[in-house]
FILO-580085 format. One record per residue: x negated, y, z negated of N, C-alpha, C in turn; residue in three letters. Coordinates in steps of 0.1 Angstrom, whole numbers, plus 5000, padded with zeros to 4 digits. Layout:
XYZXYZXYZALA;...
END
This chain:
337901598789338501678785338201748766MET;337601728767336401808756335401848761GLN;335101838767333801918777334401978780VAL;334801988785336102138794336302248782SER;336902178778337302288765336402358759THR;334902288755333602308748334002458755LYS;333502378774332702468782333302608782LEU;334802588789335702738783335902848772LEU;334902748761335202828746333902918752ASN;333302878752331402898755331703058767GLN;332703048776332403088785333303218781GLN;334103208774334603318768334503388759GLN;333103358750332503388739331403478744VAL;330803448758330203518767330303568773ARG;331803578775333003698783333103848769GLN;333303758759334003888751332703928746PHE;331603888745330303988739330304038749GLY;330104018766329604108770330304268772LYS;332104208773333204308768332404428756ILE;332804358745331504418732330604518734ASN;329404418740328604548746328504628754ASP;329604608763329804748764330804838765ARG;331104828757332004838747331604958733ILE;330304888726329704968721328705028725ALA;328105018741327205098748328305258749ASP;329105208753330005428761330505418745VAL;330705338734331105418722329805518718GLN;328305478719327705548717327505618722GLU;327605678733327505728743327805868744ARG;328805788740330105878735330106008725VAL;329605948711329205968699328306068703SER;326806018703325806088711325706198723THR;327206198724326806268743325506228754GLY;324806158748324306098760324205998767LYS;323006018782324105958790322305838797SER;321505898790320605788788319605758775ILE;320005618771320005558756318705548752LEU;318305478764317205378767316705448780ARG;314805388782314505418794315305358801ALA;315405228801315305088812317205188820SER;318005228806318805258815319005348831ASP;317705408831317805498840316005478841ASP;315605458845314005458840313605588853PRO;314005608863313705768867314105848862VAL;315305818861315905998847315106058838ALA;315405888831314305898816312805948818ALA;311905988828311206028832311706168831VAL;312006158843312506328843313306358835ASN;313506328825314406378810313106418803LEU;312706288801311506368794310106438797SER;310206508808309506588810310006688809VAL;311006718808312106818807312606868793ALA;312406778784312706788775311306828770LYS;309806808774309006858766308707008769GLU;308907028784308807168789309407308782GLN;310707208775311307308770311307338756SER;310607238748309807198732308507318735LEU;307807328747306907438749307407578753LEU;308107558760309307718756309007778744LEU;309407678739310407738724309407798719GLN;308507668714306807708709306507868721GLN;305907908725305708038735306608178725PHE;308208098730308808248725308608228705GLN;308508208699307908158686306108228687ARG;306008238693304808308692304808448697ASN;305508458706305908608708306208658704ILE;307408608693308708678684306608698670ASP;305908638669305208668655304508788662SER;303908778676303308848680303809008678ALA;305009048680305909138683305709168664GLU;306209128656306209138649305009248643THR;304409188644303409208631302409298646ARG;302509268660302509448665302909578661LEU;304209548659305209648656305009738643ASN;304309608631303809648618302409738619MET;301509738632300509808634300409928640THR;301609908646302409998653302410138648ASP;303610078636304510148628302610238617GLN;302210118615300810168604300110298613THR;299710278623299110358635300010498636LEU;301310478635302010608636301910698624GLN;302310638610302110648596301010798595GLU;299910728598298510738601297810848605SER;298510858619298510988626299511068623VAL;300411088611301411108604300411268596ASN;299211178588298611188581297511328587VAL;297011268595295911308602296511448604LEU;297711438614298611598616298511698604VAL;298911638592298911678579297511758574ARG;296711678573295711738575295311878579PHE;295811858594295311968609296112058601SER;297512098593298012168585297712238582GLU;296812178569295812178558294512258560LEU;293912218573293012318574292912448580ILE;294212448590295012568597294612658582THR;295612598575295412708562294612728556MET;293612628557292012658549291212798558ALA;291512788569291112888574291813018572ARG;292413068565293013138562292513308555ASN;291913368563290413468556291113498541GLY;292413558532293513578532293213478515ALA;292613368519293013238510292213248497LEU;292613308488291413258473290913148472ASN;290413138457289713018451291012888448GLU;291612968446292912858435293612768448GLU;293912908458294512788472293412728478GLY;291812688481291212628489291512548480HIS;291512578463290912408457292312338457LEU;293812388451294912308458295212258474ALA;294712308482293912178494293312128491ILE;292312168491291712008486292511908477SER;293311918470293311818459294611798464THR;295211858475296211768485295411668494GLU;294511708505293111598511293111478503MET;292411518491292711348480293211298483LYS;294611318477295511238477296311178492GLN;296211228498296011198514295311118520LEU;293711128513293111018519293310908509LYS;294010878496294510748489295310678506GLU;296310818506297410728513297110698528VAL;296410718532294910718545294410548541LEU;293910528531293510428523294410328523LEU;295610348521296510228522297310188529GLY;297010298538298010248552296610118559LEU;295710188557294010048564294409918557ALA;295109938545295009788543296109718540ASN;297009828548298609728549298409568554THR;298909498544298809348548300409298555THR;300309228559301209108569301908988558ASP;302908978561304108898553303108768546ALA;302008768555300808638546300008698535ASN;300208738539299108858528297208898539GLY;298208918545296108948553296309058562GLN;295309158559295109288565295709268581GLY;296009418584296509368597295209428607ILE;294109528601293609578600291909428601PHE;292109338597291109298590290209218602SER;290409218613290409128627290608978627GLY;289608898629290108778634289308698618TYR;290808698614291008558599289808648589ASN;290408738593290008838584290208868565GLY;289408948557290008978544291609028540VAL;291808998530293509078533294009238528GLY;292709278519292209418523291109448526ARG;290409508540289309528548288709598542PRO;289909748541288809848531288609848520PHE;287309928513287509898498286810078493GLU;287110098481286310248483285210218476LEU;284010258478282910258465283210358459ALA;281810348450281310448434281610578439VAL;280810588452280210738452281110808459ASP;282510758465283510788470283910738486GLY;282710658489283310668506283710568508SER;284310478518284810368521284310268530VAL;284210148528283210068538284509938540GLU;284109898551285009788561284409648557TYR;284909598554285009408550285509328557LEU;286109418569286909348583285609278591GLY;286409198602284909158614286109308634ASN;285209218639285409258653286309218659ARG;286409088655287308948663289108988658GLY;289408908667290808938676291808838675GLN;293108838671293808718670294808688680ASN;295208618691295608608703296708418702ASN;297408458706298708428708298808368721LEU;299408198729298908168737301408208740GLN;301708238750302608328756303308278766ILE;302408208770302408118785301008038796SER;301607888793300307868804299007918806GLU;298908028810298008068814298108238808ASN;298408228797298408418793298608378778MET;297608448772297508558755297908618755THR;298608718746298308818740297808848727ILE;297408958725296308998710297509058696ALA;297208998688298509038682297809128667THR;296309178675296009258657295109398666ASN;294409468665293409588667292109548653ILE;291409548654290609558642290209678637ASP;289809648624290009808618288809918618GLY;287609888624286509898628286409988641GLY;287509908650287910038662288510158655SER;290010118648290810138645290610308636ALA;289210248628288910348620287410378617PHE;287110358624285710348621284510348628MET;285010378640284210398649285110508658ARG;284910668654285010778660284210838666ILE;284810888679283910948687284011168685ASN;282811188679283211318673281811428683THR;282111568684280711618687279411608682GLU;279711548670278911568658278011378663GLY;278611308669278511178665279011168665GLY;279510958660280510868654280610858646ARG;281610858638281510878627283410808623ARG;283510738608284510698601285810788606SER;286510748601287310868600287710858584LEU;287510818576286710868560286210928554PHE;284610918570283711028566284711148570ASP;285211208577285511328586286811348573ILE;287511268569287911348558286911418544VAL;286011338543285611388534284711478534ASP;284611448546283411628556284511758551LEU;285411718557286811788557287011858546THR;287211798530287511798521286211868516ILE;285311798513284111888510283812068520ASN;284712068525284912168537285412298530ALA;286412258527287812308521286712318504VAL;286312258494285912338485284712368488GLU;284012328495282412488500282912598503THR;284212608508285212708510285812798501ALA;285912728484286512788476285612878468SER;283912838469283412908467283313028475ALA;283913128484283613198493284713278497PHE;284113428492285513538498285513578509SER;286713588515286913668521287013848522PRO;286413868512286014048510285514038498ARG;284814168495284414188485283714308487ALA;284314408472284114578468283214598459ASN;283014688457281814728444282414938443ALA;282214948431282015078429281115168434LEU;280815258442279915318445278215298448ASN;277915098443276315088445276714948447THR;276414868453276414718454274614638462ALA;274414508461273014488463274114358475VAL;273714348485273714268492272614178498VAL;272714028493271413938495271813858507ASP;270613848515270713738525270313578525PHE;271013518531270513428532270313408545GLU;269013428551268313448564268013318570LEU;268513348587269213218595267413208598PRO;266813038603265613038612265813148624SER;267013088631266513088643268213288642ARG;267713348650268213478655269513468661LEU;270513518649271813558648272013668647GLU;273613708657274613808657275013838650LYS;275313968642275913968623277214018631TRP;278414018628279514148623280514128615SER;280214238602280714288595281914378596LEU;283114418589283814558585282914538572ASP;283014698574282014768562282914918559LEU;283214888546284414998546284115108537SER;283815218532283815338528284715458522GLY;283815538515284615648507285715778526SER;285015728532285615788540286215728554ILE;285515548558286315548565285715408564GLY;286115318577285715198579285115188598SER;283915088595283415088607283014958608LYS;283014888624282514708622281114758627THR;280314678618278414698619278314548628ILE;277514598632277114468642275314508646THR;274914348643273214368642272714208641ALA;271314188648271014078650270114008639SER;269513918631269113908620268413758621ILE;267013778612266913678613265813668602ASN;264613508600263513548590263013668589GLU;262913738603262113828603262813988591GLY;263513988593264314068577264914138587GLY;265614238574267114318578267314448587LEU;265914478591265814588593267114608606GLN;267314578611268414588619269414578617ASN;270214608609271514578605271014708594ILE;270414678585270114858577270514938586VAL;269514938599270015078609271115098612ASP;272014978617273114928620274515088608ALA;273915018600274715038585274515248584ILE;273215238588273215428583273415468593ASN;273715378614274015508621275515488620ALA;276115378611277315458613277915558601ALA;277115608591277915708573278115738574THR;277815828586278815988593280215938591ALA;280815748594281815788596282415638585GLU;281315628577282015508561281815538550THR;280715688551280715738542279415618530GLY;278715598537277915438528276715428536THR;275815428533274115418531273715318530ALA;272415208537272015098532270215128530ALA;269615058518268315098523268114948521THR;266614898524265714758525265114708510LEU;265614648504264414628489263014588494ASN;262614528484261014508484261114398490ALA;262014298484261914138491262714128508ASP;262414218511263014188530264814108527GLY;264514038517265613968519267814028510ALA;267114148512268714218504268514318504SER;269614428507269914578506270914588498ILE;271114728496271214808483272714928493THR;273614908492275014998501274915098486LEU;275015188487275915368484276715458487GLN;277515458480278615568488277915708483ASP;277815728493277915948493279115988482ASP;279815988479280716008477281615918462MET;280215818456281015748446282515678449ASN;282415618457283515578467283615418466GLY;284715318471284515178467283915168482ASP;283315008479282215018488282814868491ILE;283014838504284014658507282914588522THR;283614458519282414388528283414328534ILE;284114328546284914158542284914118569SER;285414068570285313988580284113968588ASN;283413918581282013868582282213758598ILE;282113788610281813708622280213688624GLN;279813508626278113578631278413468643ILE;277813548656277713478672277413358673GLU;278113258679277713168678278213008668GLY;278813048657278912988647280312968649ILE;280912868661282712798659282412688652ASP;282412628643282612538637281312508623ALA;282012418615281512428605280512308605ALA;279512358596278712208590277812168577LEU;277912048584277711958564277312078556ASP;276412228560276112298551276012398553GLN;276012538544276412648543274912718549VAL;274612768562273612798564273412938563THR;273912988564274313168571275613228559SER;274613348548275913368542275013478533TYR;275813518525275513658518276013628504ILE;274913708491275913718481275813898477GLU;277313868476277414098471277414138453PHE;277114148453277214228437277114398436THR;278114428429278214518424277414568412GLY;276714728411275914748404275914848396VAL;275314908384275715088385273715138390ASP;274115238387272815298389271115218381ALA;271715168365270215098366269714918373ALA;271214908377271014828384271514668379GLY;272014748373272914578363274614598368VAL;274714508371275214418376276914418369PRO;277914508377279214588373280314488381THR;280214378388280814258396280014118391THR;281214008399280413928396280213878412LYS;279213828411278713808425279413688438THR;279913738447280413638458279813658472GLN;279913548469279013478482280213468496LYS;279913558506280213568519279913488529MET;281213488540280113428552281113418564THR;280913358577281513338586283313248582ASP;284313248589285013108579284812998588ALA;284913018600284712958610283612858606ASP;282812898599281512828593282212708584GLN;283212728576283212678569284412538569LEU;285312558576286312458582286612458594VAL;286212508603286512488617285912318626SER;285512298621284912178627285512058624SER;286112098615287411978609288911958616SER;288912068623289712058632289311998643ILE;288412028654287711908663287711748659GLY;287211728648287311628642288711548639ASN;289311618635291011558630291311518645MET;290811608652291911588663291411458672GLN;289911478668289411328674289211198664ASP;289811188656290311078650292010998653ALA;293011188654294011168662294211108674ILE;293511188684293111118699292710948697ASP;291810888691291510728685292710628680ASN;293210718673294710648662295510648676LEU;295610738685296510688694296310688706SER;294810648714294410528719294810428714LEU;294610368704295110238697296210248694GLN;297710298692298810288696299010208708ARG;298810308719298910268735298010138741ALA;296910128729296609948732298009868728TYR;298709868717299709798709300809778718VAL;300909888723301709928729302009888743GLY;300909848748300609778757300809618759GLY;300509558745300409448740302309398740GLN;302909498733304409478731305309448744LEU;304609558752305209548766304909428775SER;303509338775303909218777304409158767LYS;304509128761305609078748307009048755ALA;307809188756308909208759309109198772ALA;307809158779308609078795308308998798THR;307008928785307008728787308308698780GLN;309208728771309908698768311208688773THR;311608748789312108778792312208618806ASP;310608648807310508548814310708368810VAL;310208358797310508268787311908238787VAL;312508288788313508268780314408268799GLY;313808278807315208268822314508138821ALA;313408098821312507998825313407888813ARG;313007918799314307778787315007748797LYS;316307878799317107818808317907758819LEU;316907778827316507638840316107508833ALA;315507478823315207348820315607298810VAL;316407388805317807328795319107298804ASP;319007338812320607328823319707128829LYS;318307138836317906988833318106908826ASP;318206928814318006908800318806798795VAL;320206978800321406888799322106798815SER;321606828826322306748839321506648840ARG;320506598834319806488830320206368818LEU;320706418803320706358797321606338795GLY;323106498795323806508789325206398791ASP;326006328793326806208793328506308798ALA;329206238806329906268816331406238800ASP;332206258792332306208783333806188788LEU;334406288798335406248804335606138812ALA;334406088819334305958823334305808815ALA;333605888804332805758793334705748786LEU;335205858785336105738773337505698786VAL;337405738801338405668806337505458807THR;336305468813335205348808336105288795ASP;336005328784336005308774337805248775LEU;338505328778339805298771340205208783GLN;338905158795339205008807338504888805ALA;337404938797337104818787338204748779GLN;338304848767339204818759340604708765LEU;341104738776342504748779341704608785THR;340404588791339104438797340004408787ASN;339404378774339504298765340204258756LEU;341704328762342504288751343604168762ASN;343404168772343704098779342503988785ALA;341703978782341003868780341203778764ALA;341603848755341503788739342803718747GLN;344103808747345303698753345803648763ALA;344603608774344503508778344303338770ALA;342303418768342403268758343703188745PHE;343403298742345003288731345403138742ALA;346603208748347603158755346902998762LYS;345903028765344702898773344702758758ILE;344202838752344002728737345102698730GLY;346102748731347002688726347702528735GLN;347302558750347802408759346402318751GLN;348002218758347102068756347201958766SER;346801878767346101788779347801748783LEU;348701728772350301678785350701788792PHE;350701998784351002078790350102068806ASP;348901988808348501978822349501868825TYR;349601768822350201648832352001668828ILE;352601748823353801768828354201818843ARG;
END
């Protein structure tokens, strides 16, 4: 009988252990909300769940990369737009500088504003991201890729590289454009130039224009010195004297000024002003027959519709008395187009280049937006699989837990009752 009681006790202990293990297992599933706690629970489902979780994590990384790319690209796009706005202001100032009535002070005021705008452009080109890296530095470039040299020129310290982020298993997205493409290689009629060279040339053109007058006049007599061009140029100018005004047209070059002298004298009856070729062959003397004012304005040179780096064709107008002593300061005059006009075209080329870079950035942003939708849809589907494979049925688990507790209580009650009986209870 002792042996039978021992066996009974061992069996009951084992049974209690199994029930308790089951209760603990169900309780853990309820607390974690997971249906699979160990691979041994369901090997096939465990493998599928592991694959689904890895896919979900990968899609999360793709979305983080997309978010990072969008942040940097939006910053780049905004910076490029602000740069375009600055260049548009440059164009407005150039148009103002072309005004023939603008005086020296007006040109200097324009050049001062242009210099300030250059500083703004340099700051925009050196825009940095949250990590302190220049957005136009290229691949792993420096924090400030553009540096102002002592001579006022701007150097690019970055590289041509491009940063890319993975946004799907087989797709990457560019997160930047290099500063060389955006600011340093702009195709113009005068060749490839940097944006800052274009700006400097524009400022120089305006400052040069400040040294030229749109019109000049003197009483009775004036000496006009010509910077004679090497090639044949057709000039026209408005000449006013005591009688009236006349547009004078003539072709001149290094060969001399006789043509323009003849044209002026042919109009003396209309203007009251006659011309004499001086001995140096490079200047003429204008004299009004009635001692009236002599005025020259609106100089036009055929074939010059764009500014040059250096003004090559111009006159110097000086009023003099009968003895040749100057009575006015010397004023330079030339075709206004020669001073600033090419800057308009160059500036438009720069705007077009930045707009092209913005278009590229916009394409990358569009790719990011599309891929956000794709990644989001894929992750939703994968997360459903993770939930289906790994999430527990809480209602079923609670029912199972209640059943196991009931079984445990019943087993404990039965064991207690049986344990209270003796041999005499069995033989009665």
